[in-house]
C-alpha positions as CSV (number, residue, x, y, z in Angstrom):
1,M,0.0,0.0,0.0
2,I,1.4,3.4,-1.1
3,L,0.0,6.6,0.6
4,G,-3.2,4.7,1.3
5,L,-3.5,3.1,-2.1
6,N,-3.1,-0.3,-3.5
7,K,-1.2,-0.2,-6.8
8,S,-4.2,-1.6,-8.7
9,E,-6.2,1.5,-7.6
10,F,-4.1,4.1,-9.4
11,I,-2.7,2.4,-12.6
12,G,-5.5,4.0,-14.6
13,A,-4.1,7.5,-13.9
14,F,-1.3,6.7,-16.3
15,Y,-3.2,5.3,-19.3
16,R,-1.5,5.9,-22.6
17,D,-3.6,7.8,-25.1
18,G,-1.0,10.1,-26.6
19,S,-1.7,13.0,-24.3
20,L,0.2,14.3,-21.3
21,R,-0.7,14.2,-17.6
22,D,-0.6,17.4,-15.6
23,I,0.3,17.9,-11.9
24,Y,-1.3,21.0,-10.4
25,V,-0.7,22.9,-7.2
26,L,-3.7,25.1,-6.9
27,D,-4.2,28.6,-5.4
28,V,-0.6,29.6,-5.2
29,A,0.9,33.1,-4.6
30,A,4.4,34.4,-5.4
31,K,5.7,33.1,-2.1
32,D,4.6,29.6,-3.0
33,W,6.4,29.8,-6.3
34,S,9.5,30.9,-4.5
35,I,9.2,28.0,-2.1
36,F,8.6,25.6,-5.0
37,I,11.7,26.8,-6.9
38,S,13.9,26.5,-3.7
39,W,12.4,23.0,-2.9
40,C,13.2,21.9,-6.5
41,R,16.7,23.2,-6.3
42,L,17.3,21.2,-3.1
43,N,15.7,17.9,-4.1
44,Y,16.0,17.4,-7.9
45,P,18.4,17.7,-10.8
46,L,17.1,20.7,-12.8
47,D,17.5,22.1,-16.3
48,F,16.2,25.5,-17.2
49,F,15.6,26.6,-20.8
50,V,14.8,29.9,-22.4
51,D,13.6,29.7,-26.0
52,G,14.8,26.1,-26.1
53,N,18.4,27.0,-25.0
54,S,19.9,25.9,-21.7
55,A,20.2,28.8,-19.3
56,E,20.9,29.4,-15.6
57,L,17.8,29.2,-13.4
58,P,17.1,32.7,-12.1
59,S,17.3,33.2,-8.3
60,E,14.0,35.0,-8.1
61,I,10.6,34.0,-9.4
62,E,9.9,37.5,-10.6
63,M,12.9,37.2,-12.9
64,I,11.3,34.0,-14.4
65,W,8.0,35.9,-14.9
66,D,9.8,38.7,-16.6
67,L,11.5,36.2,-19.0
68,R,8.3,34.4,-19.6
69,D,6.6,37.6,-20.7
70,K,9.1,37.9,-23.6
71,Q,10.3,34.3,-24.2
72,T,9.4,30.7,-23.8
73,V,10.7,29.2,-20.5
74,R,10.7,25.7,-19.2
75,L,12.0,24.1,-16.0
76,G,12.8,20.4,-16.3
77,L,12.9,18.3,-13.1
78,S,14.4,14.8,-13.0
79,V,12.3,12.8,-10.5
80,G,14.2,9.5,-10.2
81,G,14.9,9.7,-13.9
82,L,11.3,10.7,-14.8
83,L,11.1,14.1,-16.5
84,L,8.6,16.6,-15.3
85,N,8.3,20.0,-17.0
86,C,7.1,23.3,-15.6
87,H,6.3,26.0,-18.2
88,F,5.2,28.8,-15.8
89,F,1.8,29.2,-17.6
90,S,0.0,30.9,-14.6
91,K,1.0,32.8,-11.5
92,H,-1.9,31.3,-9.7
93,E,-1.2,27.6,-10.1
94,I,1.9,25.5,-10.5
95,E,1.6,23.1,-13.4
96,L,4.0,20.3,-14.3
97,D,3.5,17.9,-17.2
98,L,4.7,14.4,-17.8
99,S,4.3,11.8,-20.4
100,P,2.5,8.6,-19.3
101,N,4.6,6.8,-22.0
102,D,7.6,7.4,-19.7
103,V,5.9,6.0,-16.6
104,E,6.7,2.4,-15.9
105,F,4.1,0.7,-13.7
106,G,5.6,-0.4,-10.4
107,E,8.4,2.1,-10.4
108,D,7.8,5.5,-11.9
109,D,4.2,5.7,-10.9
110,L,5.3,5.4,-7.2
111,K,7.8,8.2,-7.8
112,V,5.0,10.5,-9.1
113,L,2.8,9.7,-6.1
114,Q,5.6,10.5,-3.7
115,F,6.5,13.7,-5.6
116,M,2.9,14.8,-5.3
117,K,2.9,14.2,-1.6
118,N,6.2,15.8,-1.0
119,L,5.2,18.8,-3.1
120,G,1.9,19.2,-1.3
121,D,3.5,18.9,2.1
122,S,6.3,21.4,1.3
123,L,3.8,24.0,0.2
124,G,0.9,23.1,2.4
125,K,-1.3,23.0,-0.7
126,R,-3.6,20.6,-2.6
127,V,-2.0,18.8,-5.5
128,C,-3.7,16.8,-8.2
129,L,-2.8,14.7,-11.3
130,T,-5.1,15.3,-14.2
131,P,-5.6,14.6,-17.9
132,E,-3.9,17.2,-20.1
133,N,-5.4,20.7,-19.9
134,P,-8.4,20.2,-17.8
135,T,-11.1,22.9,-17.4
136,D,-11.3,22.4,-13.6
137,A,-8.2,20.6,-12.4
138,W,-9.5,19.5,-8.9
139,S,-12.8,18.1,-10.1
140,E,-11.3,16.4,-13.2
141,A,-8.3,15.0,-11.3
142,H,-7.4,11.3,-11.5
143,L,-5.5,11.5,-8.2
144,R,-5.7,14.2,-5.5
145,Y,-3.6,14.9,-2.5
146,Q,-4.4,17.1,0.5
147,P,-1.7,17.7,3.1
148,T,-4.2,17.5,5.9
149,S,-4.9,13.8,5.1
150,S,-1.5,12.6,4.0
151,M,-3.3,10.3,1.6
152,I,-3.7,10.2,-2.2
153,D,-7.3,10.0,-3.2
154,V,-8.3,8.2,-6.4
155,H,-10.9,10.4,-8.0
156,R,-11.5,9.8,-11.7
157,L,-9.4,7.3,-13.6
158,G,-9.1,6.7,-17.3
159,P,-9.3,3.3,-18.9
160,I,-6.9,0.6,-17.8
161,L,-5.2,-0.3,-21.1
């Protein structure tokens, strides 16, 4: 049992249909973004890109927002070899994407669940895994985590293929 789930309960979250999965942290402010960046620096190998070119990750979130207003930015995190990407789309939510094609059942799926829990705990915020580009991330989530419960909740799963 992982974070209150049996493996068979969450395999459908990573169904392979050609689309990405998104991890969202909802209702964030600038201070949460700063904590997120610091937390990432401490815990994961990072690569930062500006217009597709490798660049140094700015020390302040405001500098990233300034860059993003003029150029394309992406932060790549290696979570145990699994690539998560943050594109800084919104100041009000942290969104990371991953490809289900890269998620090996029994290994990488557990890394994603632990990442969600650790991220939610570090920010004290709700975290969810959704299909790509949901209209309402929390209600359309496959998996949801709330720091107050320390459990991953299976909400809406895709087909088990």
